[in-house]
N, C-alpha and C positions, 0 to 999 in steps of 0.2 A: 648774590644768591640768585640762581636762576629758578624761574618758575613761570607759570602761565598767569597772565593778569586777566582780570574779568571785571566788568563793571556791574554793579548790582542795579537792578531795574528802578528800585525805589530812590536811591540817593545819587547814583551815578558815579560814586567813588570807586576807586580801583583797589581791588584786594588781590593778594597773591594766594594762589591755591597751594595748599600743603603738598609737599612731594608724596608720591605714591610708589608702591612696589611696581616694579617693571613687568610683573606677571599680569596678563590680560584679566581684567575684572577684579583683581585684588585691590582693595582700598586701604590696606595697612601701610604704615610708614616704613620706608626702607631704613635698614641699619648698616648695611654693607653691600657693595657692588650693585646697588638699586634694587635690593631684594629684602623683603620683610624676613623676620626670624624663621617663619614657616617655610618659606620658599628657599632661603638660604640653606636651611638644613637639608631639604629635598634635593636641591641641586648638587650640594657637596656629597650627599650620600650616593647618588647616582654616578657621579664622577669617580668617586672612591672605588665603588663597586665594579665599574667597568675597568679601572686600572688593575685591581686584584684579579678579576677573571682573565684579562689579557696577560698579565704577568705570569700566572700559574698554568693557564691553558687546559687543565684537567683537574678532575676531583682528587684531592690529596689522599682521600682514603681508598677509593675503588678504581681511579683512573678514568672514569667516564668523562666524555667531553660534551655530554648533552645536558641542557638545562642548568649551566653552572650558576652558582650563587655565591655571594661573598659571606663566609662564615667568620664572625667575630670570635676571637678566642675569650675576650672579656667582653661582656655586653656592651652594646652601643650606648647604653643608658650613661656610661662613664665617658663624658666627652673628652676627657684628657687623652683617651686612647681610641676615640670613635674613628678618627681618620690616620691612625698610625699604621704604617705598613707592616710592622712586626705583630700587630694585633689581629691579622685576617689572613685567611687562606681560602682558596676557591674549593667549593664542594658541590656535588650534584644535589638535587632536591632530596632524594632518598637518604643520602647521608647526613644532609643538614638536618633533617627531620629526626633521623635516628639519634644524633648527638644532642639536639635540643631537648629531648626527652629523657637523656641519660647524662646529666651534667657531671657526675663523678667519673664516668667512662671517658667523657670529652677531656676532663682534666688529665687524667692518666695518658690518654692517646697523645695530647699536646706535648707532654713532658717526653714522651717516648720518641716523637717525631722531631721536636725542636730542641731537646735537651732538658735534662733535669733542672729544675728551677725556673724554667721559662714562665710557667703558669704563676709562680710566686712573685717573680720579678714585675711581670705585667700587672698583677693584682696590687702590688705596692704603688706602682705608678698611677694606677687608676684611682686609688683611694687619695693620693696626694692632690688630685684635682688639676684644674687648668685655670689660668687667668682669665682669657677671653676666647671662648670657643669660636666666636665669630671670625676672629683672624685666621684661625685654623681652617674653618669652612671656606672662607674667601680664597685661600691659597689653592684649595682643591678645584674651585670654580675657575680660577684663572687659567688652568691648563698646564701649569708648570710641571705636573706629575704624569703627563701623557706618555705612553710608550706605543711603539709600533708592533 
């Protein structure tokens, strides 16, 4: 086990420091790829969002290329689909806000764009859950899903 050894002033014995998250000033224990849960989630979300925006290149609703965001079809709260490419489309700030405040219209719009039953299928998968979300997050940080 690698770690930093340090001698305590009083006894002179050597103790091993507990591993820490690789993000500067974070003192939490790492869980995957050297990151704590909080930073693992943030890094994976950033990588996934960038992937979706590069994949779609414009807002699915209005076609704008300005201020693109990653719009999740089923909420990110459901980690089984949080980083699933089928569960996200690119959208501008205006359209993202519009649909955030109109969830019933969002559901209908998704089924019209992606096919009837898409919402229901994703909902079913989201409710089924995920075994270990940390594995899914680590895959996104690893860069296996990058596009040019």
